[in-house]
C-alpha positions, -999 to +999 in steps of 0.1 A: +301+323+378+282+295+360+248+281+366+231+250+349+194+253+342+167+237+321+139+255+303+113+256+276+117+280+246+085+290+228+082+287+190+097+319+176+103+337+143+138+349+135+158+368+109+189+348+103+221+348+083+244+318+078+281+325+077+313+306+076+347+314+091+371+303+117+372+333+141+342+338+163+346+376+166+350+381+128+319+360+120+297+375+147+307+410+138+298+404+101+265+386+110+255+413+135+262+440+109+241+423+082+211+417+106+213+451+122+213+467+088+180+449+081+163+459+113+176+495+111+157+499+078+177+479+053+146+464+038+122+471+009+100+493+031+129+511+049+110+500+081+128+499+114+122+468+134+128+466+172+158+447+183+151+419+207+174+397+228+190+373+230+210+372+198+214+335+190+246+321+174+247+285+165+280+267+174+283+246+143+309+246+115+290+273+097+275+297+121+239+310+119+232+342+137+196+350+145+177+380+158+143+372+172+114+390+154+090+410+176+058+391+182+037+416+163+051+402+130+043+371+110+067+357+085+044+370+057+043+406+072+080+411+075+095+435+049+118+418+024+155+423+032+178+443+009+205+416+014+199+382-001+218+363+027+190+372+052+164+345+057+133+343+079+134+312+101+107+297+122+121+277+152+098+252+169+092+251+206+120+232+224+134+223+258+170+232+264+197+230+290+218+261+296+249+272+314+253+309+321+284+330+323+293+367+325+316+390+305+328+392+270+330+360+249+356+345+226+362+312+207+380+299+238+354+310+263+326+297+242+342+263+239+351+263+276+315+268+287+302+244+260+325+217+275+313+226+311+277+221+299+285+187+284+302+176+316+273+188+338+248+170+316+268+138+315+271+139+353+233+140+355+228+114+328+209+139+305+210+132+268+211+161+243+210+166+206+245+181+202+228+213+188+246+240+207+241+278+205+255+309+222+230+334+234+241+370+240+218+393+260+236+426+259+241+452+232+277+454+219+282+488+236+272+475+270+304+469+290+292+459+324+270+430+336+272+411+303+250+380+305+255+350+282+244+314+279+255+283+260+224+262+253+218+227+239+185+212+227+176+182+249+167+148+235+130+139+232+130+113+260+145+139+284+119+165+274+091+139+282+107+131+315+109+168+325+073+175+314+060+146+336+078+159+368 
């Protein structure tokens, strides 16, 4: 089941890792392992940091996987990671369009729903930035009721139109 929606995302702080590869599952498993290592204590203070959802995966040539940092932390307060690939990234507030789908994902399924989102936006005459991400909301061990989204940042003129409605 798919559902198109629009929404605002607040400015947020993320831990992120940029990876390259051609298989979604390989890249996401590696990215998840690196970031999970950090939040499970793989940092200079051996501090555990709560895991939040969704996990954000950019859908670009080189993928960036991001875990949202709990709101109690600022960039300066986060313990330094043991792995040099991990960066702290501040994402500004933005307005996005999203299409939801259930189940496990793959390269093919991600591309299928990305194309469905593009078609739906074109049908409504909505411009976007072409900056797509996959959002996963369930832990890897969760088998049932898996919720996912493909999102795209909306163009500024669309954001202004939505805000005035």
